[in-house]
C-alpha positions in Angstrom: 0.1 0.0 0.1 1.4 3.6 -0.8 1.5 6.0 1.9 -1.1 8.5 0.3 -3.6 5.5 0.3 -3.8 5.9 4.3 -4.7 9.7 3.9 -8.3 10.3 4.8 -8.3 13.4 2.4 -7.1 11.2 -0.6 -10.0 8.6 0.1 -12.5 11.4 0.3 -11.0 12.9 -3.1 -11.5 9.5 -4.7 -15.1 9.3 -3.4 -15.5 13.0 -4.8 -13.8 12.1 -8.3 -16.0 9.1 -8.6 -19.1 11.4 -8.1 -17.8 13.7 -10.7 -17.6 11.0 -13.0 -20.9 9.8 -12.6 -22.4 13.3 -12.9 -20.5 13.7 -16.1 -21.6 10.4 -17.5 -25.3 11.2 -16.8 -24.9 14.4 -19.0 -26.8 14.5 -22.4 -24.6 13.4 -25.1 -24.5 17.0 -26.6 -22.5 18.0 -23.3 -20.1 15.2 -23.0 -17.1 16.5 -24.8 -17.5 19.9 -23.2 -18.9 19.9 -19.5 -18.4 16.0 -19.1 -14.9 16.0 -20.1 -13.8 19.0 -18.0 -15.7 17.7 -15.1 -14.1 14.3 -15.3 -10.5 15.8 -15.7 -11.0 18.2 -13.0 -12.5 15.7 -10.7 -9.6 13.1 -11.3 -7.1 16.1 -10.7 -8.2 16.3 -6.9 -6.9 12.9 -5.8 -4.1 12.6 -8.4 -2.4 15.6 -7.2 -2.8 14.6 -3.7 -1.1 11.2 -4.3 1.5 12.9 -6.3 2.1 15.7 -3.6 2.4 13.0 -0.9 5.1 11.3 -2.9 7.3 14.5 -2.9 10.2 14.8 -0.8 10.1 18.7 -0.3 7.2 20.5 1.4 7.1 23.2 -1.1 6.3 20.8 -4.0 3.8 18.9 -2.1 2.2 22.1 -1.0 2.0 23.2 -4.6 0.3 20.1 -5.7 -2.1 20.1 -2.8 -3.1 23.6 -3.9 -3.7 22.4 -7.5 -5.9 19.9 -5.9 -7.9 22.5 -4.2 -8.2 24.5 -7.3 -9.5 21.5 -9.3 -11.8 20.8 -6.4 -13.4 24.5 -6.8 -13.4 23.9 -10.7 -15.8 21.0 -10.2 -18.1 23.2 -8.0 -18.1 25.8 -10.4 -19.0 23.4 -13.4 -21.8 22.0 -11.1 -23.1 25.6 -10.5 -23.1 26.2 -14.2 -24.9 22.9 -15.1 -27.4 23.6 -12.3 -28.1 26.9 -13.9 -28.6 25.1 -17.4 -30.8 22.5 -15.8 -28.5 19.9 -16.7 -27.9 18.1 -13.3 -30.6 15.9 -11.5 -30.3 16.9 -8.0 -32.8 14.3 -7.0 -30.3 11.6 -8.3 -27.3 13.4 -6.9 -27.2 14.7 -3.4 -26.3 18.3 -3.6 -25.8 18.7 0.1 -23.5 15.8 0.3 -21.5 16.8 -2.5 -20.9 20.3 -1.3 -20.1 19.1 2.3 -17.7 16.4 0.9 -16.0 19.3 -1.2 -15.8 21.6 1.9 -14.1 18.8 4.0 -11.6 18.1 1.2 -10.7 21.7 0.9 -10.2 22.1 4.7 -8.0 19.2 4.8 -6.0 20.2 1.9 -5.4 23.6 3.6 -4.2 21.5 6.7 -1.8 19.5 4.5 -0.4 22.7 2.9 0.3 24.1 6.4 2.0 21.1 7.9 
């Protein structure tokens, strides 16, 4: 097992990425190559950068990658806001409160990792 796999923030980020992929996959075909692709890539960036940052030797490098992860997290939320505005997301299927709470928890944990 890799060290990053023991991090609670990484585990939550994997769950978050999985949700972003699920939401992207549920979008109409017309939006798969715009919103869908961007949401998938941003969602995957969150746990990917946590894993990569955890493997870095120097704190400054790790902190930079955690910051990228946090930016990708915010990018996902922004995309969800736009999808909602265009009525392209089914909040009955996807629990908005859970997604937002999970994103806030990850953001706080990333801030903690950057300060470590």
